[in-house]
Residue, then its C-alpha position, 0 to 999 in steps of 0.5 A: m481917443l476915449p469916448g466922452s459924454i454929452q449932458i444937457s438938461g432942461e434946455t431948448l436945443s439949438g441947431a448947432e447942438i443937434r449937429d454936434i450930437c449927431e456928429s458925435l454919434r456917427e463918429n463914435s466919440i460919446k459913450l453917454l448922451s443925456l438930454r434930460g428934460c430938453r426941448l427939440s422938434d420932431r425933426d431934430f429928434g429923428r436926426i438924433c435917432r438916425g445918429l443913434a442907429q449908427s453909433h457903436s460907442l453909445a452905452q447910456l442914453n437918457l431921454n428922461l422927462g418928456i423927450v419921447s413925447n408922442l407915438g411918432r417919437v416912440k416909433q423913431l426910437a424903436e427903429a433906431l434901437q433895432t439897428n443899434r447894438s451898443v446901448q446898455s442903459l436906456f432911461l425914459h423916466g417921465s415919458p408919456l409912453t403908455d402901454a401902446g407906446l411900449a408895444f411899439l418899443n418892445p420888439a426892439l428892446s426884446v432883441h437888443p443884445s446889450l441892453v441891461a438897464l431900463d427906466l420906465g418910471d412914470c411912463m403911464l404904464g398899465d397891466e398890458g405894459i407889465s406883460l411886455i416887461c416880464g418878457l424882458l426878464p427871461p427865466d433861468g436858462a433862457k436868453s439874456g435879460l435886464r439886470e436893472l429895472t425901474l417902474s416907479a410911479n406907474p399908478g395904472i398897474t393893478a395888483k394883477g400886473w404886480a403879481r405877474l411881475a413878482i412871478a417873473v422876478a422870482h424866475s429871472s436869472q439876472v435881475r439885480v436891481l428893482n425899483l418900484d417906489y411910489n406905486s400903490l402896492g400895499d401889503q399883499i403885493a409886498g408879500m408876493l415880492a418877499v416870495s420873489v426875493a426868497s426865490s431869486r438868486t440875483l436880486e440885490v436891491l429892492d426899492l419899495e419907498g412910498t408903496g403903502l406898506t405897513n408893519q404887516s408886510a414889514l414883518i414878512l420881509l423881516d422873516m424872509v431876511e432873517n430866515y432865508p439866504t438871499a442875495l438881497r443887500t439893500l431894501i428901501l422902506a422909507e415913506n411907509n407906515i412901518s415902525p422905525e424899529l422894524q426898519q432898523q431890524i431889517s437894515d441890521l440883518l442885511s448889514e450882517g449878511e453883507e459883512e459875512e459875505e465880505t468875510e467869506n470872500r476874504e477867506v476864499m481869496a486867502r485859500e486861493k493865494n495859499s493854493w497858488i503858493c503851495q502849487s508853486s513850491k511843488a512845481s520847484e521840487p524834483p518829481l517823486r519816483g513812481g508819481g506823487e499823490k495829486g492834491e485836489w484844490e478847492v477854488g471858491k468863487i469871489g462875489k461881485r457887486l453890481c454898481s448902477a449909475h443914474f443920470 
């Protein structure tokens, strides 16, 4: 039987529901567990964490909106993640984690073999937390790290912390989606992020909605998109003091780049198909005396798009 999902939102969990969740985790019968905004006792949270530690099937865990509500729960979650090897996406949006809580959680996150997506939006983080998060974005040639990171609405992070994150993103070989919406970044930090995007070979989505930007930073971003080849495909600039004309120019340039990439991918696929047909034809012909001239076929790489689901 294929693993299913359990999704409950905003309810007080009963004893029967807790038992069903724990049993499903132990029996590896669920791939997604979402308890967004639910209410449960510390004892029941501990039971779920013990089930998480035993699960080999769970890929997505959504504990958004205050489930991890105290340091004791943070420690229980950290212990479970130290043992678990299957979780790929962890959502803790809206948890009062703070830098102290992240310090307890970070050792488990940093060694987890499967984790690729992390949502720490609205978690009351500061610069110390950002320093820990940068360790989850290892530089080129290092260990595997996050592909998707959400840090929305963390007003305690200062310009120093955002600058440090910008450097980590520039050198990360894996991050593809970065959500920084509703933070007070301003034009200075946006300029640093433009350099990060230009340096990154992987970043495809950057969300800067409601981050205090003006036309000044929009012009820098426009120059970056227009003159430097990047992997960026989506740049969200809504709810900023940026003219609609500038936003449209940036959007149009990104769309053109996406269309060019799709055309190039189709051409690569056509060349590979023709290569296969020619090689098949040659294989059916009798060999030439003295050996034939060997053709050198160039095989391109087909680009792939990363899809992320939020729950």
